[in-house]
N, C-alpha and C positions, 0 to 999 in steps of 0.2 A: 504494500500500500504506500502511496505517495504521502509525503509530509511536507507542509509549507510553514516555515517559521517566518512570520511576517512582522516588519516594522521595528526590528531591533538594530542595535549597533554591533556590527560584526567586528570582533577584535581578533587579529592575528598577532604573531610575534613582531610584526613590523608595521602594522597599520590599524587604524580604526575607520570604519565607514558605515554609513546607514545603508543597509541592504537586507534583502530577503534571502533565505536559504531554502532550496528545494531538494528534497531527497526522493529517490525511487528505490524501493527495496532497501538494501543495506549500503547504498552509495549516494553521495552528494552529486546531483546532476547540474545544479545551477546556483550561482550566487550573483545577485544583481537587484536592481530596483524594479518595483512593480511587477514582480513575477506572479504568474497565475498558473494554476494547474487544476483543471476540472476534476472533481472527485477527491482531491487531496484533503487530508485532515489539516486544519489550519490551527496553528498555535500563535497567539498574539504575544509578541515580544516587545511591544511598545514600552519604552522606559527602561528596558533591560539591555544587558549585553548578551551577545551570542558568541560563545567561545568553543574552541575544540575541546572535546572530552579530555579530562585530566589523565595523565599517565603516571602511575606510581612505579618507579623502577626498582623498588626494594620492599617486598613483602615476604612474610613467612606464614603461609597457611598450613595447618596440620603438621607443623614441624616437630619431629621427635627430637627432644632436646633436654639435657640435664635430668634424665630419668622420668620425663613426662612428655606429653604431646600438646602442642599449642591448641588452645580451645577453639580458635577460629578455623572453620573448614573453608573449602573453596567456594561453596555456595554462600554461606553467611558472609564471608569476607568480601567477595566480589559484589554481593548485594549491598553491603554497608558502603563499599567504595562508590557504587552508583548513587546512593543516597547523598553522598558528599560531592558528587560531580566528577568522579574518576571512573573512566570507562575501560581502562586497560591496566592490568597489573603484571609486572614482571617478577615472578617468584623464583625460588632457588631449589634446584635438585642438589641434595647434599649427601653423597655416599658416606657411609660409616667407614671407619678405618679398615682398609683392606677389602671393602665391598666392591664388587664389579660395578663400574660406572653405569653400564646399561641396565643392570638390575635396579639400581636406584632410579634411573630414568623411567623404567616401567612403573615403579611404585608411585612416583609423583604424578605421572600421566594418568594413572588409574584414579588417584584421589581427585585430580582436577576435572574429571569428566562431569562433575556436578557444578562447575563454575557457571555463573549467571552472565558474566561479561567476558570480554576477550582477555586472554592471558598469554604469557610467554615464559620462558625459563632461561635463567643463567644456570650453568652447571658447575658445581664446586669440584675442585681437584684437591683431594684430601690425602692422597698417597701417590706413589709412582711406581710403575713398571711398564713394560712394553704394551701390555693390554690397555692401560690408560691412554697411552699415545694413540693406539689404534681406535679406541672408542671416541677420542676427541675428533679424529678424522671422520668417523661415521656420523657423529652428531652434527658436525658442520655441513656435511654433504647431503645427508638424508633428511635431517630434521630441522635445519635452519637455525642451529644454535651458533651465535657469533660472539658469545662472551663466557668466560670461565672465571669462577670465583676462587679466591685464595684467602683463607683465614690464617693470619699470622698470630692469632691468639688461640686459646683453648688447648693448652698443652696436655698431652696424653689422650686427646680425642681427635679433633679435626685440624689441628695446627699444621701448617706447612713450614718445614725448615727451608734453609736456603737452597738445598739440593733439589727439593721439589719445585721451588719457585723457578729456579733456573731451567730445569727440564720442561716445565709447563710453559713458561714464557717463550722458550725457543720453539716449542711445538705450536703454540698459538700464533706466533709470528709466521711460521710456515703456512698455516691454514688461513691467515688473514683475519684472525679473531682478536678481540679485545680482552685484556686481563683486568678483572676487577679485584679490589684489595680491601680486606678488613685489616687496617693498620693498627696493630697493638703488638708490642714485643711480648710474646707469650711466655718466654722464659722469665723476663722481669716481672710480669704480672704474677706468675706462680710464686716467685720468691717473695714478692711484696705481700701477697695474700697470707703466706705463712707468717711473715713478720708481724703484720697487723693483727692477725688472729692471736698469735702468741703474746702480744701486748695486752690482751684482754678486751680488744675491740671486736665484738661478735655481731653487732647489729648492722643495719643497712648503711650506717655512716662509715663503715669500714670499706664499702665498695669503692667509692671514689678515691679513698686514700691508697688503695692497692692498684689503682690504674691512673696515675697522675698524667698530666698532659705530655710530659717528656717521653713517656712510654709510647704514646701515639705518634709523637713527632719523630722519634727514632725510626719506628717501623715505616712510617710514610716515606721518610727520606731514603731508607734502605731499599724499599720496593721501587721507588722512582729511579734510583741510581742503577739498580740491577736492570731495570727496563731500558735505561739509557744505554747501558753497555751492550744490550742485546738487540736494540732497535724495535722494542715491542711497545705499542701504545697501552696505557694503563688508565684506569678509572678508580679513584679512591672513594669508597662509600663512607657515609655518615661521618664526615669531618666534624669534629667537635671543638677544636682548639686552635689557638694562634699558631702553635708549632707545626701542625700539619698543613695549615693554610700557607704558611711561609714556605714550606717545602714545595708545594704545588706552584705557588707564584714564582719562585725562583726557577723551577724547571720550565715553566711556560715562557718565562722571559728569555730563556736560552733556546727556545724553539722546539722543546720536546713536546710530544703529543701526550699530554696528561690532562685528565678531566677530574672534576671534583663534585661531590654530592653533599648536600647538607639536609639534615632532618628538620622538619618544622619544630619538633620538640626542642632541639638544641638551640634554636633561635629564641625560644620563649622561656625555658626553665634554667635555673642555676642550681648549684650543688646544695643550696639550703634545704631542698626537698628531702635530703637524706637525714636531716637532723630533726625531722618531725617526731615528737615523742610518741605519736601513735604509730606503732610498728607497721600496721597494715598500710597506712598511708605511705610511709617511707618505702616499704618493700615494693610497692607497685611502680616506683620510679627506677628500680634497678634494671639497667640495661647497659650494654657496652658498645662504644665507650660511654662513660657516665656523663651526667650533666656537670658542667664546669663552673668555676667562679665567674661572677657576672661580666668581668672584663672581656671574656672570650666571646660573649654573645655579639657585642658590637663589631668585633673583628669578623665574625661570620656574616653579619648583615653587610658589612662593607665589601667583603669578598664576593657575596652574591650580587651586589649592585655593580661591582667592577667587572664581573664575568670570570673571576678567578675560580669561583664555584658556579657550575652551570645548571645544576638540577636540584630539585627538592624531592624528598621521599619521606617515608614513615618508618621503615624497618618494622612494620606492623607485625608484632609477634606477641599474641595475647596469652596470658596465664592468669587464671582466676585466683581468688584469695586462698582457697585450700591448696592450690598448687604452689603458690608463693611461700606458703607456710612450711614447705620442706626445708627452708633455710631459717626457720624461726630462731634458732640458736647459733646459726653459722651463716654469715652473709655469703660465703662462698658457694652455698647450696641453693640460694634463691634463684629460681629460673629467670634468666635474663630476657626482658622484653616488655614493651609497652604497646598500647593501642595507638591509633591515629589515622587509619585509612579513610574513615568517614569525615575526619575533622581537618585534614591538611589544608584543603583549598580555602575553607572559610577562615581558618586561623591565619593563613598567609595573606589573604585579602585584607582582613581586619588589621593585622599588625604590619603589613607591608604596603598595600595600596593606600589604605585610608590614612596612614601616617606620612605618606609621601616618599617612602623608601623605594617603592616600585611603581612604575606606571602600569596601566592595564595591559599594555603590550608586553612589558617585561614579566608581568605575572603569567601571561600565557606562555612565554618562553620558558620560564623556570618550572612551570607545573606540567608542561606538555611538549612543546615543540622541540626544545633542546634534547630532551630524552629521546624523542622520535628520531632526531638526526644522529645523535651519538650511537644509538643502537640500531640504526639503519632500517627504520620502518617509516621514514618520511619519504614522500608525501602521502603515504597511505594513512598515517596517523599524524596528529599534531598540527593539522592545518584544516581550514575550511575552504575547499576549492573543488571544482568538478573532478570526479574520479576518486576523491578521498573517501574513506569510510564515513558513514553517517553516524559518527559519535560526536554528539553536540550537547552543550550545556546552555540553557537559557539562565543567565546569571542576574539575580536581583541585587543590585549594589546597595540597596537600602533595606533589604529584608534582614530580619534579625533572628537569632536563635540563642538560647541558653543551653550550653553543652552539659549533658548529664548522662550518667549511666542508666538512669530511669527511662530515658527517651531515645537513646542512641540505638543503632541497629547492629553494633559490633557484639560479638558473642563473648562478652566479658563482664564481670560484675563490678567493674571499676572504670572510671575514665580519668586519665591524668589531667584533663582540662576541666574537670568538674566545676560547674558554676560559672565558667567563663562566658560572658555575653559577647557574641560576635555579630558584626554587621557586614553583610555580604554573604549570600547563600544561593545554592542552586534552586531555582523555581521548577525547572524541568530538566531531566537528564534523558538523553536519547542514546541508545546503544543499538548499533546495527539497524538504524532507521526506525526503531520501536521505542515508544515512551516507556521508561522503566521507573521513573520517579517524577511525580507531579504534585506540587502543593502539599508536600508532607506525606504522600502516599506512595509506598513502594510496591512495584508490580513486576519484579524480576522473575525469570523462569529458570528453574533448576535445569542445568545442562545446556543452556542456550549459548554459553560462552564458546568462543572458537580459539584454538591454538594458533598463535601468530608466528610464522616463520620469519627469521631475520637473516638476510644474506650476509656473508662475510665481506670484508674489504680486500680480498686476495689480490686483485689486479693493482689496486692502489698501493698496498703494502709491498708488493713485489717491486714496483717502480721506486718506492721510497728506499728499499734495501739496496737497489742498484745505485741510486744516487748517493747513498752513504758510502758504498764501496768505492765509487769514483772519487768521492771527496776525501777518502782516507789518504793521509800524506805518505809519500814514498820514503824509502830509507834515506835517500839523498836529502829530501826536504826535511826529514826529522833531524838529520845531522846539521 
């Protein structure tokens, strides 16, 4: 069925214009003034913005982690995303230590069959042998995977040492894939956790003390320099501090292809949340990297404004209070993760656009378009133009919402933004040309989500490698 969104202000990452948007089936077919389509459902967007659907490049639905499983599944998670204006989520396939990569791939794809909106997968490399190298090739060629995740934290579980990083980075370069990085020095974290616990600090306040900013900064710089030596592009997830931002800024200023992501949560909260005397409240903010002292927030905002950080995400990984209670007497055992997939866009509009930190076009860039470009699904996603997917949000810039666990659609009994009043909300969310959220009513369909393939950059990276080789100084020049 055709859908005509009439009378709104269309916002892309580089322009605002008064225009109608016409879809047919799951595709946008026209953007222009005074469009008409006999028999089309008409949505009045007068006084509203019309935006590309949000893309969250970092979610964890149904993640087995720290002895439990994240409470949000692919149906509830993608439905909550739609309620917040996000129409595509990129989740993570994470093999256990020694688990065949393709076995993990099958597990996650089975869980994702219930997704309500479009999704894709990064695949984590958690160990190394020849079979992992072969599976990386198969994933890129057959399944459209163009990004591989590397956890530099979580010693004794999924942490990559330098040998795994080097092998995986080299293979990704051969395949034309991007390496994504969780930058924390896992060895230092493990040592500091023992020290903090042995000092008698057992509550959530011990979490940020055991993962200070320099732990993130060291790992970020190390990953970037390994990538520089090998000629592999990298994307650092959930940057939370000045130290990692400086590592990215320095590398980008030197011409290295490095990208950075920031979570909406890290832009809003500081480490005081861990000192709440109510253990339940404090434990729900335990995530890694942790929230930082206030000074880091302004650095993150400035980096987002300057383009040093290009994308915003949530690292949405929900654990309910009984699950968090596994670490009631030991902060090291609190499952790491917070909510956010439903709240990201409103929080960023309220604290970004309404404060003047971001323009509406910059908001579209950091919530949708930049992610689509970096992960090679643009112009299918992240833009409103003929031929693009009909993933559209009618955004009410004056609409308000009080965020609360009592009214949200995320499958968790707590919301880290509890009680926050935000101005700027999705009035209508359209996924694949169908209305899935309208005026507070959710109408997602279990299993309607599609897996989105993401082509590699193999030709471009081959050309870049050749250019690097030609630019390498000869022995005479070195002397």
